[in-house]
N, C-alpha and C positions, 0 to 999 in steps of 0.2 A: 432529373440527375445531372449533377455538374461534376467534373473534376477540377481540383483545386491545387494551385501551386502557390505556396507562402515563401516569400522571400523576405528574410531579416536584413533589415535596412539601417545602416547608422548614419545616413545622410538626409533623412527626411523626418518630419515631426508629425505627419498626420497620415493616416492609413490611405492607400490609394489602390485602385483595382482596374483591370481591364480584361476583356475577353478575347482569346487569340486560339483558332483553330480548336475551338470546343473546350478549352480550359480557361477557368478564371484565375488569372495571375494577380496576386495580393501582395503589395509591397507593405511590410510591417514596420513600423518606426520603433526602433530599440532605444532611442533617446528622446529626451525632452529637456531643452535648455542645458544640453550637455550631461544630464544625469539619465542613469538607466531607468526604463519603465518597468512596469509589472511587478513592483515590489523588489526589484533586484537592487536598486539603489540603498534600500533600507537594509537588505541583508548584507551588502558590501560594508555599510557603516558599522552593523553590529558585529561582524567578524573582525574587522580592524580593531574595534574596541577591544576584543579578545587576543589581540596580537595574532591573528590567524589570516594570512596573506595568500589567498588562493594564486594558483599560476595561471597563465595565459591559456593552456590547454586545460586546465581545470574549469575556466570560464568558458571555452568551447563547449565542454559537457553541459554546463549551466544553460547556454544559450539554446543548445539543440533540446535540452529538455523543455525549455519554456515554450519552444515553437511547437513540439509535439504536443504538450498539454493544451496550447491554445488551438491548434488543428482539431484535436480530439473532442473539445468540449464546445467549438463554435462552429463546426461542420456537421450539421444535423445527419444523423445515420439514416432516418426514416425518409427524408427527402433526398439525399444524395448517395445513398449506398445502392449498390446491386441488390436487387430483391429486398430492398430496405434494410441492408445490413453492411455489405462489404463496400467500403468507401475507397477511392482512388486519391492518394494524397502525395503531393511532391513538395518537399521542403528545400529551399536553398539556404545553406548555412556559411556564413563567413567564418573562417577559423584561422588560427595562428599559424598552422602549418598543414598546408593542403597535402603535401607528400605523404606526412604521416597518417592523417585521417582517411586519404583515399583507399589504402588498402584494407580499411576497416568497415567501409560502408555496407558490405555484404552482411557482416555480423550485425550491425544496427538496424538494418532493414529486416533482418530475419527475426530479431528480438522484438521489433514492434509489430509485425505481423502476428507472431505469437500471443503477444500480450492483448493486441486489440482485435486482431482478426481482419484487419484492412490491409490494402496494398499500398506499400510505402516506398517512395523512391527518394533518396537523399542525393542532393548535388552540392558541390563546395564551391566556395570563392575564397579569396584572400582577405582577411580582417585587417584593415589598416589601423583602425581604432583600437587602442590599448586600454585594457581593464584596468591594469595597474599604473598608478602615478607612482614612479619610483622615489619621488620625495617623501611620499607618505608611508612607504613600506619601512617596517623597523625589523628587529631581529623577531624570528618566529617564537611562539610560545610552545613550551613543551610541558605547561601545567596539567595537561589531560592525560589520563591513562587509557581511555576508551571513547570511541565515538559510536553512538547507537541511535538507531531510528526511534522515535518516541511517537506514536499514533495517538495516545490517550485511551487505547483499548487494554483489554485485561493482559494480553501476552507482554506487551511493552511494559506495562505497569510492573508485572512480576519480574520481569528482566532487569528493570532499573532498580527495584528493591534489592535484587541479588548482587547488582554492582555496588550499591550503596553499603550493604552489609559487609561487602568484601573491600570497603574503603576505596573503591576505585573512583577517581576523579573523572567525571564523564561529561562529554559534550553531547547534549540530547538535541537531535534534529527532527523538527516536526513541520508538517504542511497541514494547513486546515483550509478547507474550501467552504466551510459554514461554520455557524456559530456553536452548535452544540459540541463539534469535536474540539473547537478551540477551547471553549470553556472547561472541558474535561482536562485538556492538556495543563491549562492554567491552574485549575483547583488541585490537580496532583502535585503539580510544582510547589505550589504554596504550601501544602501539606508537607512536602519533601524539606521545605525550608526550616520548618518546626523539628521534624524528626531526624533530620540529617545537616545540622548546620556546619559541621566540620568536614563535609565531604561535598566537593564540587558537583554541582548538578545543573550546569549552565545550560538553559533553554533557549535555542534559537529557532524561532518559529517563522516560516515563510507564508505570508497571507498572499496568495496569487489568485484572484479572481478577475476574469476579463469582463468588460460591459457587455450586456446582452446585445445580440445581434452585431457583434463587432466586426466579424468578417462579412463583407457585403454579400447579401443573399444567402448567406451560409446557414442560418438560423442558430439553435441552440441545442446541445445534447447533454443530457444530464448523467451521462455515463461517467464512471470514475476509473475505467481500465487503465488508462495512461497515468494515473496519479502515483503509482509506484515508480514510474520511470522518473517522474518529476522529483519525488521523495529521495530515490537513490541517488539520482544526478545531483541534486542539492548537497548531500551528505559527502558525495565524492569531491564535489567542487571545494567544499570546506577543507576536506581532508589533504587536497594538494598544498594547502597553506600551512601544513603542520610537518614538522620532521621526525616526530617519534611514534606515530601511530600508522599502521598499514592495513588494518582490518576493519571493515565496518560491520557492526552487528545489526542484522535484521532479524529480530525476535519474532517467531512465528510458530504456533504449535505445528506437529507434523500432519495433522488431519486436514486442517485449512490449508497449509502450505501445498500439500498434494492436491487437494480438492478433486477427488474422484467424483465423476457426476453421480449424485444419488439415484437418478433414473434416466431413462433414454432421452428425455425432453433437454437434458443439459449436457450438451457435447459441443465439442469445439471451442470456439471463442465465446459461446454462450455461457460457459462456465469460466469463472474469473481464475486468472493464473499469476496473479501478482507477486507471489513469492514462489512459485513453482521452482524445484530444483533445476529445471532445464533453463528457465528464464534467468535465474542467478548464475548459472554456469556461462551463459552468454555474457553477462555483465564481465565476468572475470576474463573471459576471452578477449573482450574488448580491452580491458585495462592492459592486459599483456601487451597486446597488439600496439597500444598506445605508448607503451614504454614506461608506464606508471606502475611503481611498486606498491600497489593498493588491491585489496580483494574485498569481496562480499561473502558474508557467511551468516547462515542461520544456526544459532546454537542449538536450537530446540527442535530440528528437524525430525528427530526420532522421539518426541514425547507428545503425548495428549495434552489438552488444555488441563485437564484434571490432574495428570501427574506433574505439570508445570506448577499447578497452585499447591499440590500436596508437598511438593519437594521445595517450595519457597523458602528462602533463608531466614525469613521472618513472617511467619503466617498470621500473626496478630496484626502486624502492620498492613499485611495483604487484606484481611478481613475488614480492617477499618477503613482502608481507602478503596476498597472495590467499588462502593456505591458511587465513587466520584468519576470512575472510568466509563468509557462509552464504547458499546460494541453493535448496537442495533443497526440493521440496514435500512429501515425504514420507520424512523420515529415518528414520522408524521401521521401514521395510522391512529395514533391516540385521539387526534381531532374528532375521529368518528363517534367518539364517546364523550365529546366535549371536555377533554382533559388536554393538558400542556404536553408537549412533545417529551417522549420518555421511551425506555425500552419495551417494544411491543410484547416481548416474551414468547413469540411464536415464529419468528424469521429463523433461518438457518444459524446466524450468529448468536442470536438469543438463546436457541435451544442448546447450542454447544456450551455456551456460557453457563447456563443453568446447570447443565450436567457436570460441567467441570466443578462448579462450586458445591453441587451435591456430593460428589466423590470426595472433594478436599475437606468441606466442613458440615455436610449434612444439611446446610440451610443457606440462605442467599438474602443479604439485607437489601438488594437492588429492588427498586419498585419497577413492576412491570404492569404493562395494560391488561394482559391476560395471563393467568398463572395455571388453570385448570387444564390438565392433559384432557381429561374427560370431555370437556367442552369442545376442544380442538379436534378430538376424534368424532364427535358427533356433527361437525361442521366442516368435514372433509371437502365437500363441494364448495365450500366459500373459502375466501383467501386464508382465513384462520387455519385450517387444517391441512393445506396442501404440503407445506413443509416437513410437517410432522409425519404424514402419510409417506412422503419421499424418503424419510430417514427409516420408517418402519419396513418399507420395501426394500432398501438397501441392507437392513440389519437381517431380514428373513433371508436374502439371498446368500448373505456371507455365513449365516448359521447352518444352513443347508450343506455347504461345502466352503470352509476356510481356505482351501487351496486356490479357490477363484480370485482369492486377493491379488496374487502374483499376476494375474491377467488384468484385473480391474486397474491397478496402479498405473498401468501404461496409457490408460485412455486420455488423460489429460494431456500428455505429451511425452516426447522422448525421454528415456532414462539411461544412465550408464549401464552397460552389460557387466555388472559386478554382482555375482550371485549373493554374496554376504550382504552388500548394500541393498539389494532389491528385497532379499527375505526380511531385513530390518524395517524397510519401508512398508512392505506388506503387512508386518507384525503391527506397525504403529496405526496403520488404517484398520485393521482388525480391532485393536484395542480401543481406538477412537469410537468406532461404532457401538461397540459393546459397552462403553462408557455412557453413551446417550441412551441405550436400551435400559440399562440399570436405572437411569434417572426416570425413564417413562414408566417402567414397570413399577418401580417403589412408589411413585406418585399416584398411579392407578390404584395401587393397593391401598394406599393412604386414604384416597378420596372414597374408595368402596367402604373402607372402615368408618369414616365420617359419616357417610350416608346411612350407614346401618344403626347409628346411635339415635 
């Protein structure tokens, strides 16, 4: 196990490291030949083409997010974590205004610990290098009405359809670390080009993948817990270059956003928290502290995925484009059956997706590796049945006593002490579980009927 300190450096072009007092200190080059590394030069160019000119403090957020994502994916948890989990990571970030940032460090560290389960320490230095070349900066564009995250999944698809139907010119912010997600985003945008030619839906995707073993002796970690920090940081970075929009839309159904552990094996940071209300509230706290008139909002926090689908402003478009979206947490499982990568059909995101389509449409045009609920139940000891059984366990508990929901919703993290808000969160959690239960029971009944024929 090693402690790591990563220092963003604008004066070197090659990564360098040394070990001092048990800590591996790594100097990370932010520039090559005067241009930003890690895909940042490309997104700067794309933003400038849209007359979006992020501020220096906006770039501070982007560079912090880049270093967080690098540390999270290139310092291997199993090798360098306490009990193979909690890592100790320090980042030194050059910023445009040390005084403003210094008062916000505790919020950043708290946010990152909540998100990844690691112990983070952030130190600051003054950044002499300037992001903006004043000769290139023009008048900012006000042609967009909304800025929204766009993951290529079902929730962001529904949200974007709603924005298009409402004639909202939208800047879609994406990050993709692998090909399937990027293809989903690209295919949906291409479809929108045909369906909504008169409404702007500008797609700005950040492709940020670091070389394997980039951090000396750090290894590689395949987790994506910090991806939402990069995702949101990128969007806010862009929004500092606009004058007329101050709210970032983060579309996620309430069941997944809250992400109550389905069973006792998924507690703490073992259960992802990428859009949890507490995490988003810390972003808003940080933005206020930095003096930015920006905020982060999940407009679907009190909706199940099925309710989002059922209330979509154009269900025909949704059904037509659903098969282009991507939700699966482990599409590589299809290789076990000599199939190309696709939705597995039995991970948590797939089961929630299938339940939502069942509620809204009664069927689903998505191709899944496994569709039989009966088969999943009979293979509970195998990987195929584990998530289904976890859902059934959670559903059984909530059916026995729905009042337990007010207790369960606090398991993933802190929540505001607002009784009305908590009741609505609990009710969303209950409805989400029962939506999955209806899908399970209806499919089992249909399979029994087919077997009797």
